[in-house]
C-alpha positions in Angstrom: 15.6 -88.0 -3.9 16.4 -85.7 -6.7 12.7 -85.0 -7.3 12.3 -84.1 -3.6 15.3 -81.8 -3.8 14.0 -80.2 -7.0 10.6 -79.7 -5.4 12.2 -78.2 -2.3 14.2 -75.8 -4.5 11.1 -74.7 -6.4 9.3 -74.0 -3.2 12.2 -71.9 -2.0 12.3 -70.0 -5.3 8.5 -69.4 -5.1 8.8 -68.2 -1.5 11.7 -65.9 -2.5 9.7 -64.5 -5.5 6.7 -63.9 -3.3 8.9 -62.2 -0.7 10.5 -60.1 -3.3 7.1 -59.2 -4.8 5.9 -58.0 -1.4 8.9 -55.8 -0.6 7.8 -52.2 -0.3 8.9 -49.6 -2.8 10.1 -46.5 -0.9 8.9 -43.2 -2.4 11.1 -40.1 -2.3 9.2 -36.8 -2.3 10.9 -33.5 -1.5 12.9 -34.0 1.7 11.0 -37.1 2.8 11.2 -40.8 2.2 7.9 -42.7 2.5 7.8 -46.4 3.1 5.8 -47.2 0.0 4.0 -45.8 -3.0 0.7 -46.8 -1.3 -0.4 -47.0 2.3 -1.8 -50.4 3.4 -4.6 -50.0 5.9 -3.8 -51.5 9.3 -0.1 -51.8 8.6 2.7 -49.5 9.9 3.8 -46.8 7.4 7.1 -45.1 8.0 8.2 -41.6 7.0 11.8 -40.3 7.2 12.8 -36.7 7.0 16.0 -36.3 5.0 16.3 -32.5 5.0 18.6 -30.2 6.9 16.0 -27.8 8.4 14.3 -28.0 11.7 11.2 -30.3 11.3 8.8 -28.7 13.8 5.5 -30.6 13.3 3.4 -32.7 10.9 -0.1 -33.8 10.4 -2.1 -35.7 7.8 -5.6 -36.0 6.5 -7.5 -39.3 6.4 -10.1 -39.1 3.6 -13.4 -41.0 3.8 -15.8 -40.3 0.9 -15.9 -36.5 0.7 -14.7 -35.8 4.3 -11.1 -35.3 5.6 -10.1 -35.9 9.2 -6.8 -34.5 10.6 -4.4 -36.7 12.6 -0.9 -36.1 14.0 2.4 -37.3 12.6 4.9 -37.5 15.5 8.6 -37.6 14.6 11.4 -38.9 16.8 14.9 -38.4 15.4 13.3 -37.5 12.1 11.4 -40.8 11.9 7.7 -41.3 12.2 5.4 -44.3 11.9 1.6 -44.1 11.4 -1.1 -46.8 11.0 -4.1 -45.9 8.9 -7.5 -47.6 9.8 -9.8 -49.4 7.4 -12.2 -47.5 5.1 -9.7 -44.7 4.4 -9.3 -43.8 0.7 -6.5 -41.3 0.7 -4.0 -39.8 3.0 -2.3 -36.4 2.5 0.7 -35.3 4.6 1.8 -31.7 5.5 4.8 -30.5 7.5 6.2 -27.4 9.1 10.0 -26.9 8.7 11.7 -23.8 10.1 8.3 -22.1 10.5 7.6 -22.7 6.8 4.6 -24.8 5.7 5.7 -27.6 3.4 3.3 -29.0 0.9 5.9 -30.3 -1.6 5.7 -27.0 -3.6 2.0 -27.5 -4.3 2.2 -31.1 -5.5 1.4 -32.5 -2.0 2.4 -35.7 -0.3 -0.7 -37.6 -1.2 -1.1 -41.4 -1.2 -3.8 -43.9 -2.0 -4.8 -46.4 0.6 -5.5 -50.1 -0.1 -6.4 -53.1 2.1 -4.2 -56.1 2.6 -5.4 -57.6 -0.7 -4.5 -54.4 -2.6 -8.1 -53.3 -3.0 -9.3 -49.7 -2.6 -12.7 -48.4 -1.3 -15.3 -48.3 -4.1 -15.3 -44.5 -4.3 -11.5 -44.1 -3.8 -10.9 -42.2 -7.0 -13.8 -39.9 -6.3 -12.5 -39.3 -2.8 -9.0 -38.7 -4.0 -9.9 -36.2 -6.8 -12.4 -34.3 -4.7 -9.8 -34.0 -1.9 -7.3 -32.5 -4.3 -9.7 -29.9 -5.7 -11.4 -29.1 -2.3 -9.5 -29.7 0.9 -6.2 -29.7 -0.9 -6.8 -26.3 -2.3 -7.0 -24.9 1.2 -3.5 -26.2 1.7 -2.4 -24.7 -1.6 -2.2 -27.9 -3.6 -2.1 -27.2 -7.3 -3.0 -30.6 -8.6 -6.7 -30.5 -8.2 -9.1 -30.4 -11.2 -12.8 -30.0 -10.8 -13.5 -31.7 -14.1 -11.5 -34.8 -13.1 -13.3 -34.8 -9.7 -16.7 -34.6 -11.4 -15.9 -37.5 -13.7 -14.6 -39.6 -10.8 -17.7 -38.9 -8.7 -20.1 -39.7 -11.6 -18.2 -42.9 -12.4 -18.5 -44.0 -8.8 -22.2 -43.2 -8.6 -22.9 -45.0 -11.9 -21.3 -48.2 -10.6 -22.5 -47.8 -7.0 -25.8 -45.9 -6.8 -26.0 -46.6 -3.1 -23.2 -44.0 -2.6 -25.6 -41.2 -3.6 -26.4 -40.6 0.1 -22.7 -39.8 0.7 -22.1 -37.8 -2.5 -25.2 -35.8 -3.5 -24.3 -32.4 -2.1 -20.7 -32.8 -3.1 -21.7 -33.9 -6.6 -23.7 -30.7 -7.0 -20.9 -28.5 -5.6 -18.3 -30.1 -7.9 -20.5 -29.7 -10.9 -20.8 -26.0 -10.2 -17.0 -25.8 -9.7 -16.4 -27.5 -13.1 -19.0 -25.2 -14.8 -20.6 -25.9 -18.1 -24.0 -27.6 -18.6 -23.5 -29.9 -15.7 -23.7 -27.0 -13.3 -27.4 -26.8 -14.1 -28.3 -30.3 -15.1 -26.9 -32.1 -12.0 -29.0 -30.3 -9.4 -32.0 -30.4 -11.7 -31.7 -34.2 -11.9 -31.6 -34.5 -8.2 -34.6 -32.2 -7.7 -36.5 -34.3 -10.3 -35.6 -37.5 -8.6 -36.6 -36.3 -5.1 -39.9 -34.7 -6.1 -40.9 -37.8 -8.0 -41.6 -39.5 -4.6 -45.2 -39.7 -3.7 -44.6 -38.7 -0.1 -41.7 -36.5 1.0 -40.1 -37.0 4.4 -37.9 -34.6 6.4 -34.7 -35.8 4.7 -36.2 -35.2 1.3 -37.1 -31.6 2.2 -33.7 -31.1 3.7 -32.0 -32.3 0.5 -34.2 -29.9 -1.5 -33.4 -27.0 0.7 -29.7 -27.8 0.4 -29.9 -28.1 -3.4 -31.7 -24.7 -3.7 -29.1 -23.1 -1.4 -26.3 -24.5 -3.6 -28.0 -23.1 -6.7 -28.7 -19.8 -4.9 -32.4 -20.1 -5.6 -33.4 -18.3 -2.4 -37.2 -18.2 -3.3 -37.4 -22.0 -3.7 -35.2 -22.5 -0.6 -37.4 -20.3 1.5 -40.5 -22.0 0.4 -39.0 -25.4 1.3 -37.9 -24.1 4.7 -41.5 -22.8 5.3 -42.8 -26.3 4.6 -40.2 -27.8 7.1 -41.2 -25.2 9.7 -44.8 -26.2 9.4 -44.6 -30.0 9.0 -41.5 -30.6 11.2 -41.5 -27.8 13.8 -39.3 -29.7 16.2 -36.6 -30.5 13.7 -33.1 -29.1 13.8 -33.8 -27.4 10.4 -36.9 -25.6 11.8 -34.8 -24.5 14.8 -32.1 -23.1 12.7 -34.6 -21.4 10.4 -36.1 -19.7 13.5 -32.7 -18.6 14.8 -31.5 -17.3 11.4 -34.1 -14.5 11.7 -31.7 -12.8 14.1 -29.3 -12.0 11.4 -31.9 -10.0 9.5 -32.5 -7.6 12.4 -30.7 -4.2 12.4 -31.3 -2.5 15.8 -30.0 -3.7 19.1 -33.6 -3.3 20.5 -35.0 -5.7 17.9 -32.1 -8.2 18.5 -32.6 -8.3 22.2 -36.3 -8.7 21.9 -35.8 -11.6 19.5 -33.4 -13.2 21.9 -35.7 -12.8 24.8 -38.6 -14.4 23.0 -36.5 -17.2 21.5 -33.8 -17.7 24.1 -34.1 -21.5 24.3 -34.0 -21.9 20.6 -31.0 -19.6 20.3 -29.0 -21.4 23.0 -29.6 -24.7 21.4 -28.5 -23.6 18.0 -25.0 -23.8 16.4 -24.9 -20.0 16.2 -25.5 -19.5 20.0 -22.0 -18.1 20.8 -22.0 -15.9 17.7 -25.3 -14.3 18.6 -24.3 -13.9 22.3 -21.0 -12.3 21.2 -22.8 -9.9 18.9 -25.2 -8.9 21.7 -22.3 -8.5 24.2 -20.3 -6.3 21.8 -23.2 -4.0 20.9 -24.0 -3.5 24.6 -20.3 -2.9 25.4 -20.2 -0.2 22.7 -23.0 1.7 24.4 -21.4 1.1 27.8 -24.1 -1.1 29.1 -21.8 -3.2 31.3 -24.5 -5.2 33.0 -26.0 -6.4 29.7 -22.5 -7.1 28.3 -21.7 -9.3 31.3 -25.1 -11.1 31.0 -24.5 -12.2 27.4 -20.9 -12.9 28.0 -21.7 -15.3 30.8 -24.1 -17.2 28.6 -21.4 -17.9 26.0 -20.4 -21.6 26.3 -17.0 -21.8 24.4 -14.1 -20.6 26.6 -12.1 -19.7 23.5 -14.9 -17.5 22.1 -15.0 -15.8 25.5 -11.2 -15.3 25.5 -11.2 -13.9 22.0 -13.9 -11.4 22.8 -12.1 -10.2 26.0 -8.8 -9.9 24.2 -10.3 -7.8 21.3 -11.7 -5.3 23.8 -8.6 -5.3 26.0 -6.3 -4.7 22.9 -8.5 -1.8 21.7 -8.2 -0.2 25.1 -4.4 -0.9 25.3 -3.8 0.7 21.9 -5.6 3.9 23.1 -4.1 3.7 26.5 -7.5 4.1 28.1 -9.4 2.3 30.8 -6.3 0.3 31.6 -7.5 -1.2 34.9 -10.6 -2.7 33.3 -8.5 -3.8 30.3 -6.0 -5.5 32.6 -8.8 -7.5 34.2 -10.2 -8.6 30.9 -6.8 -9.5 29.5 -5.9 -11.5 32.5 -9.2 -13.4 32.3 -8.6 -14.2 28.6 -5.2 -15.8 29.5 -6.8 -17.7 32.3 -9.5 -19.1 30.0 -6.8 -20.2 27.5 -4.7 -21.8 30.2 -7.7 -23.8 31.4 -8.5 -25.0 27.9 -4.8 -25.9 27.4 -5.1 -28.2 30.5 -8.5 -29.7 29.6 -8.6 -29.7 25.8 -12.3 -30.1 25.9 -13.4 -27.9 23.0 -11.3 -29.2 20.1 -12.9 -28.4 16.7 -13.3 -31.5 14.5 -11.0 -30.1 11.8 -8.0 -30.0 14.1 -5.8 -32.9 15.1 -5.0 -32.9 18.8 -1.5 -31.4 18.2 -2.9 -28.8 15.9 -5.3 -27.8 18.5 -2.6 -27.5 21.1 -0.6 -25.3 18.7 -3.6 -23.2 18.1 -4.1 -22.6 21.8 -0.4 -21.7 22.1 -0.8 -19.1 19.4 -3.8 -17.7 21.1 -2.0 -17.5 24.4 1.0 -15.8 22.9 -1.3 -13.2 21.2 -3.3 -12.5 24.4 0.0 -12.4 26.5 1.2 -9.7 24.1 -2.0 -7.7 24.9 -1.6 -8.2 28.6 2.1 -7.2 28.5 1.3 -3.9 26.7 -1.3 -3.1 29.3 1.1 -3.8 32.1 3.8 -1.7 30.4 1.5 1.2 30.1 0.7 0.9 33.8 4.3 1.2 34.6 4.6 -2.5 35.6 7.7 -3.0 33.4 9.1 -6.2 34.9 5.8 -7.9 34.8 5.3 -6.7 31.2 8.7 -8.2 30.3 7.7 -11.6 31.8 4.5 -11.8 29.8 6.1 -10.4 26.6 8.7 -13.2 26.7 5.8 -15.6 26.7 4.2 -13.7 23.8 7.4 -13.8 21.8 7.5 -17.6 21.9 9.9 -18.8 19.1 10.3 -15.2 17.9 8.5 -15.5 14.7 6.5 -12.2 15.1 8.6 -9.1 14.5 6.1 -6.9 16.2 6.1 -9.0 19.4 9.9 -9.0 19.2 9.9 -5.2 19.0 7.8 -4.8 22.1 10.0 -7.1 24.1 13.2 -5.2 23.2 11.3 -1.9 24.0 10.4 -3.1 27.5 13.9 -4.4 28.2 15.4 -1.0 27.3 12.8 0.7 29.5 14.0 -1.5 32.4 17.6 -0.7 31.5 18.4 -4.3 30.6 20.6 -3.1 27.8 22.7 -6.3 27.5 19.6 -8.5 27.2 18.0 -6.1 24.7 21.2 -6.1 22.7 21.4 -9.9 22.5 17.7 -10.3 21.7 18.0 -7.6 19.0 21.0 -9.3 17.3 19.1 -12.6 17.1 15.9 -11.0 15.6 17.8 -8.7 13.2 20.1 -11.5 11.9 17.1 -13.8 11.4 15.1 -11.3 9.5 12.5 -11.1 12.3 12.9 -7.4 13.2 10.9 -4.3 12.5 12.5 -1.0 11.6 11.7 0.3 15.1 13.4 -2.7 16.7 16.5 -1.8 14.8 16.3 1.7 16.3 16.0 0.1 19.8 19.1 -2.0 18.9 21.1 1.1 18.2 20.0 2.6 21.5 21.0 -0.5 23.4 24.3 -0.8 21.5 25.2 2.8 22.4 24.7 2.0 26.1 26.8 -1.2 26.1 29.4 -0.2 23.5 29.5 3.6 23.5 32.8 3.8 21.6 32.2 1.2 18.9 31.1 1.8 15.3 27.6 0.4 15.0 27.3 0.8 11.3 29.4 -2.2 10.4 27.7 -4.4 13.0 24.3 -3.4 11.6 25.4 -4.0 8.1 26.7 -7.5 9.0 23.4 -8.5 10.7 21.3 -7.2 7.9 23.4 -9.0 5.3 23.0 -12.2 7.3 19.2 -11.6 7.4 19.0 -11.0 3.7 21.0 -14.0 2.8 18.8 -16.2 5.0 15.6 -14.7 3.5 16.8 -15.2 -0.1 17.8 -18.7 0.7 14.4 -19.5 2.2 12.6 -17.9 -0.7 14.6 -19.8 -3.2 13.6 -23.1 -1.5 10.0 -22.1 -1.9 10.2 -21.1 -5.6 7.8 -22.6 -8.1 8.0 -23.0 -11.8 4.4 -23.4 -12.9 2.3 -22.1 -15.8 0.7 -18.8 -15.1 -2.8 -18.9 -16.7 -3.5 -16.0 -18.9 -6.6 -13.8 -18.1 -8.2 -10.6 -19.1 -10.1 -8.4 -16.6 -11.3 -4.9 -16.3 -9.9 -2.3 -13.9 -11.9 0.3 -12.0 -11.9 2.6 -15.1 -13.4 -0.1 -17.3 -10.1 -0.7 -19.2 -9.1 -4.3 -20.0 -5.8 -5.7 -18.7 -4.4 -8.9 -20.1 -1.7 -10.7 -18.2 0.2 -12.0 -21.3 0.7 -8.4 -22.4 3.0 -7.9 -19.3 5.4 -10.7 -20.1 9.0 -9.6 -19.5 8.0 -7.9 -16.2 7.6 -9.2 -12.7 3.9 -9.2 -11.9 2.5 -9.3 -8.3 -1.1 -10.4 -8.2 -2.7 -9.6 -4.8 -6.0 -11.5 -4.4 -8.2 -9.6 -1.9 -11.8 -8.5 -1.0 -13.3 -5.5 0.8 -14.7 -7.9 3.5 -11.3 -9.6 4.1 -9.8 -8.3 7.4 -6.3 -9.8 6.9 -6.3 -8.3 3.3 -7.0 -4.9 4.6 -4.5 -5.2 7.5 -1.8 -6.0 4.9 -2.6 -3.0 2.7 -0.4 -0.4 4.4 2.6 -2.7 3.7 1.4 -3.3 0.2 1.2 0.5 -0.3 4.8 0.8 0.8 5.7 -1.8 -1.8 3.8 0.0 -4.6 5.4 3.3 -3.7 8.8 1.8 -3.6 8.5 0.4 -7.1 6.4 3.0 -8.7 9.3 4.2 -10.9 10.4 0.7 -11.8 8.8 -0.2 -15.1 9.9 -3.9 -14.7 7.6 -4.4 -11.7 3.7 -4.4 -11.9 1.3 -4.7 -9.0 -2.3 -5.9 -9.8 -4.8 -6.0 -6.9 -7.4 -8.6 -8.0 -10.7 -8.1 -6.1 -12.3 -11.6 -5.9 -14.9 -13.6 -4.1 -17.2 -10.6 -4.3 -20.3 -10.0 -6.4 -23.5 -7.9 -6.4 -24.8 -4.9 -8.3 -22.8 -2.4 -6.2 -19.5 -4.2 -6.4 -17.7 -1.7 -8.6 -18.9 1.3 -6.5 -18.0 -0.4 -3.2 -14.5 -1.3 -4.3 -13.9 2.2 -5.8 -15.1 3.8 -2.6 -12.9 1.6 -0.5 -9.7 2.4 -2.5 -10.6 6.1 -2.6 -11.4 6.5 1.1 -8.2 4.8 2.1 -6.1 6.7 -0.4 -4.4 3.6 -1.8 -2.5 3.9 -5.0 -3.5 0.5 -6.3 -4.2 -0.8 -9.8 -7.3 -2.9 -9.1 -8.8 -5.5 -11.3 -12.3 -7.0 -10.8 -12.2 -10.8 -11.0 -15.2 -11.7 -13.2 -17.7 -14.3 -12.2 -18.1 -17.4 -14.5 -21.1 -17.2 -16.7 -22.3 -20.7 -15.7 -21.1 -21.5 -12.2 -20.3 -20.0 -8.9 -16.5 -19.4 -9.3 -14.6 -16.2 -10.0 -12.5 -16.8 -13.1 -9.0 -15.7 -12.2 -9.2 -17.1 -8.6 -10.2 -20.4 -10.1 -7.4 -20.4 -12.6 -4.9 -19.8 -9.9 -6.5 -22.2 -7.4 -7.1 -19.5 -4.9 -9.1 -20.8 -1.9 -8.3 -18.2 0.7 -7.3 -14.5 0.8 -5.0 -12.6 0.9 -3.0 -14.6 -1.5 -0.1 -13.2 -3.6 1.0 -14.8 -6.8 4.3 -13.6 -8.2 4.9 -14.1 -11.9 8.4 -13.7 -13.2 9.6 -12.0 -16.4 9.4 -15.5 -18.1 5.7 -15.4 -17.6 5.8 -18.4 -15.2 4.4 -18.5 -11.7 7.4 -18.5 -9.3 5.9 -17.7 -5.9 2.6 -18.1 -4.1 2.3 -16.6 -0.7 -0.9 -17.2 1.3 -2.1 -15.2 4.3 -0.7 -12.2 6.2 1.8 -12.5 9.0 0.7 -9.4 10.8 3.9 -7.5 10.1 4.0 -4.9 7.3 7.8 -4.7 7.6 8.1 -8.5 7.1 5.7 -8.3 4.1 7.7 -5.6 2.4 11.0 -7.5 3.0 9.5 -10.7 1.5 8.2 -8.8 -1.6 11.6 -7.2 -2.0 13.3 -10.6 -1.8 11.1 -12.2 -4.3 11.5 -9.3 -6.8 15.3 -9.4 -6.3 15.5 -13.1 -7.0 13.4 -12.8 -10.1 15.5 -9.9 -11.4 18.7 -11.9 -11.1 17.3 -15.1 -12.7 18.9 -15.9 -16.0 
């Protein structure tokens, strides 16, 4: 009996140990608690938000080989549960809190995925490292390293050669990102392997064309494409090669002739809407309304149509001309967005369903802002207010807020204008002009009160909130040293500026948002021109060519900007620009703010559309760094 009891006790102990072994280990990252240090495919994985801010949305990427697919994270009472399917290597979470993108200060919320036995996909490490250096960089993760990704890919291919089909193009790309001898030897090895086949099929030629495109050998690429056109005239590559001729044409007459002769091929191609939009715009510019309508009607994507209509309507609204036609176009753009919001039939692959809905909402708000301005200029003030309230949404755009208050005052709704203005000013979401409108409304509602103290109190609240938000986003990372030449050929070295606050603005002459932000940046440069402790460096990047220096100089001179411009040098052996690579810059405009300690303390990606908001943010970051011990 004792033996039976002992055996029973041992079984219980073994079961308890097994249960204890399987207990998940929660992972605390930033303001989130994750159920485990790893995600188990097919099993629920919980996420809890522990912060005090307003958690607005979340999504995550499911990584398979070198591809990342977006999926939604839906929270209820700050709790969410997801289940990841089989074959996923890595998942990476992102959140929006109080209209601020949260990526765990560049470190990310990235987890490996295993099956029920704890095993990972055979190329899991390659997938993980490539995600960090590629997709992750677009979300401003700072943990990617091209050399680590290259090593992981090559290890996976060495152990599992059958993965080459999934990884060839990415292997070449990462070798170029890593630089060094591999940037040349990796594509050469693939070319040698493919051309050693006695007979090449369409896939072989496509791979060769891809490799030559990657290595920017246009002569070889064109020769391969010529072979494809001859041997495989009905292939998708031959079709795309034919259509690409359009982009080399200069005159509208030649473009329309090409379209007429190759209409079927163009309409079947991935570039169809782009080409049709180009033809529509050029005909609109020469006032050929019939041709404009013809090409517009052939466009297939309703959001491309809506964007085109809005751009034309906005240009007319700004000038206050042709308002009746602008009203029709703007109203149609809103109708197209509303239809898509109901049908959701054109979601791009890179969006999760929720992300696409949010994208459509942003588009609708933008186009409603255009429509409201047109209505206001036509004297339809109450209608303008109704649409501007839609355009304002959550109030994150200072310019949209400004126009709403303007319209309210025009309609003599002073009390509403006053309340709206107080909210926007106190939240730091007001333009200088909106503050003037506030004073006007305040004088109407409280003619005998002192407005100065009220304004000072609101601005103080806005500043406190802004500084608090900026402090939450502060980084403390190494700022890689660099040396680059300015437009006068003089060398500038970052380390020589230690002890100062340095603002690096990464930009390019082709970058629309960069150019749109420059009036605000000029205000910042002018404001701090006599402050020796603050330095602005405008790093021209992602540009090359023999005329680069001249083109950049001409741009700065023609726009009369007082900017100290540096030219980001290209790597000698690779496709990267040196400074952008060091700072993990994947999109522009991006501003990197380096404190007096020589450490990177802020990284601000994109442009909000408001120069007042931009200047206030720069002021706040500089103020914080000046007061740091």
